[in-house]
C-alpha positions in Angstrom: -24.7 -24.2 -75.5 -22.7 -22.6 -72.6 -22.7 -19.0 -71.8 -20.4 -17.6 -69.1 -21.2 -14.3 -67.3 -18.9 -12.8 -64.7 -21.0 -10.5 -62.5 -21.0 -9.4 -58.9 -23.0 -11.5 -56.4 -25.8 -9.1 -55.5 -29.5 -9.4 -54.8 -30.3 -7.4 -58.0 -28.1 -9.7 -60.2 -29.6 -12.8 -58.8 -33.2 -11.5 -59.4 -32.3 -10.6 -62.9 -30.9 -14.0 -63.7 -33.9 -15.7 -62.2 -36.2 -13.6 -64.4 -33.9 -14.4 -67.4 -34.2 -18.1 -66.6 -38.0 -18.0 -66.7 -38.0 -16.1 -69.9 -35.6 -18.5 -71.6 -37.6 -21.5 -70.5 -40.7 -19.9 -72.0 -39.0 -18.7 -75.2 -37.3 -22.1 -75.9 -40.2 -24.2 -74.6 -38.0 -26.0 -72.0 -39.0 -27.7 -68.8 -35.9 -26.4 -67.1 -32.7 -24.6 -67.8 -29.6 -25.1 -65.6 -28.0 -21.9 -64.3 -25.1 -22.5 -62.0 -23.2 -20.1 -59.7 -19.7 -20.5 -58.3 -17.9 -18.2 -56.0 -14.7 -16.8 -57.6 -11.7 -15.6 -55.6 -9.3 -13.4 -57.5 -5.8 -13.8 -56.2 
């Protein structure tokens, strides 16, 4: 499954996603879950 989320690069958003990753690993009984970030430049 792929989910795309377009959010501002902030300390608060990074912390939230790190917490989400840990919760998803626990809820889905996974060793790891890939969460990847990419900078986006709007032209």
